[in-house]
N, C-alpha and C positions, 0 to 999 in steps of 0.2 A: 311649736310645730315639728321641730326635729325629733322631740321625744315621742310625739304621737306617731310619727312615721316609724320610729324604732320599735314601738310597741306593736304596731300593725305587722311589721316585718317578722317579729318574734312569734306572733300568733300564727302567721302564715306558715312559717317554718315548722312550728309545732304541729299544726294540723296536717301538713304534708307528711311529717315523720310518723304521725299517728296512723295515717292511712297505709303506709308502706310497712308490711311485716318484714322483719329481718329474715333473710334466707338462711336455712340451716347449713351446717358444715363443721366438721371436727378438725379439718386440716386446711391449709392454704389452697391446696388443689381442689378440695370439695367446695370451698367458698367461691373460688374463681369459676368453677364449672357452673355452679348454680346461678351466679351473677350473669354469666354469658348466656345461659339458656333462658333466663328471664328477660333479657334485653332483646327487643324486636330486631335490632340491627345485627345481632350475632347469633340469634337462636335458630337451631334447625327445626324447632317444634312447629307443628301446625298452629295457626292462630288460636283455635279453640283450646288446644292443649296448653299453649303459653299463657293464656289469660287465667287459667285455673292452676297454673304451675306453682307448687309449694316447695319444690326442691327435688333433685334426683335422689334415688334410693341407693345408698352405698353400703358395701360391706364395712364393718368396723375396721379401722386401721390396724394392721397386723405386721409387725416388723419381720415376721417369718418370711414375708413375701417381698422384702427388700433384699435383693441378692447381689453379691459381687460375682460377676461372671467373667470367664475368660473369653476374649474375642479372638477367634481364629479367622483371619482375613482370607478371602478367596478372590484374589485379584484377577484371575483368568476367566471369570464367569462371563457368559454372553448376556447382553440385555434381552429381555423378553417382555411380551405383552401380558400384563396381569389381568385376569378375568375380573369383571365387576358385575354388579347387579343390573347393569344396563349394557348397551352395545359398546360403551366406551372402553377402550383398551389402553390404559396408561402404560408407559414403558418404565420398567423397573430393572434393577440388576441386583443379584444377590451379593451383598457386600461381605458377608462372612457368616460364621456360625458362632452362637454364644452358648457356652457350656457352664452350667451352674448346678448347685445343690439346693433342694428344698426339703427340709426335714430329713437331711442326711442322704437323700436319694438323688442320683445324677439325672439331669435332663439337658436337652439341647434344642435350640430353635434356630432357624435361618433368620437372618436380619437383612433388610433390604434398603436400597436407595431408590427414590423416585427421580429419574433423570431430568424431568421437566422442573421439578421443585428445586433441584440443585442450582438452577440458574437464578433463582430468586434470592435477593439479599437476606441474609440471616438464616438461610437453610443450607449453606454450603457443607455443614457437618451433621446434617439431620439424618437420622436413621429411623426406619419404620419396622416395628416388631408386631406383626399380627399373630394371634394365637387362638387356638381352641383348647378347651379343657372340659372336665367332667361336670361343671356347673351349667354348661350351655343348654338352653332349652328348659331349664328348671329355674335356678336362681338368677342366672345371667342370660343375656341375649343369645338366641340359638345359633346365630351366624358367627359367633366368636367376638373377640375384642381386640383393641389395638393399644400398644404402648409406644411412646416416643422416646428416643434416646439420642445422644450426641456422640460423634466419633471421639474416642479418647486419644490422648497422646501416646499411651502405651497399649498393652493388651488387656488391661483390666477395665471393665465397663460395669457401671452400676445400673441395675434394672429394678425399678420400683413398680411392682404389680398393683400396688395401691392406687396408681395413677392409670390403671387400665380403663379405657372408655369404650363406649359402644360406637359403631359406625353410625353416621347420620341417618342411614336408611332404617335404623331401629326406631326412629321417631317420625320419619317422613319419606314415603316412597319416591318422592321427586328427586332424591339424591342418588348419585351414582357412587357406589362404595366398592373398594377392592374386596374380593372374596378371599378369605383366609385360606392359603394353600393347605392341603390335607397333611402335608409333612410337618406342619407346625402345630401338631396336636400334642398336648401334654396330658398324659394319663394320670391326672391328679385333679382334685378340686381346688382351683385357685380362688379361694374365698376372700378376694380383695378387689378393690376398684368399684366400678359402677355396676349395679345390678340391672336386671331386665326392667324396661320401662312399662309402667302400667298406663296404657292408653285409655282415655275416657271416651 
């Protein structure tokens, strides 16, 4: 009887694994994103999009867009209400400026802290880096993308644009997403991270 049950269990596991297609992804970030977007508990996708979801479209990983930046802290900044795609106005503060090179050319972006998020456990050193670039509206989402960083112990901060992701509003209008400040525009094609979402 024990053997019969074991065989039944193995058949059940095999049939379940056959039905589930493995989600694509070249990096740990891509695999985690795809798993999260497929999962009904964590996905921002509309139900019809989630059911047909085969994986997000990513630019190929490119080490050119993993940059070591200098963090210039701006401790005297006043908190402000960041505009969003809805009436919601979350309070942010400009934490500093990150300065870096891509393909030998200098760029800089403002980097922010969400004051409400600071109160949550695990987010005490969280930094928010929204940006616009020349792929927006073509290969990537028109409203720009976000990168997450952590406060470094010194003035050197690593920014991996291969982890750039779309605001949730790119997938579902019910979400309220921070609008990327115009000053955070990079006059370059950042061909890294998540591409524009093809809605069905």
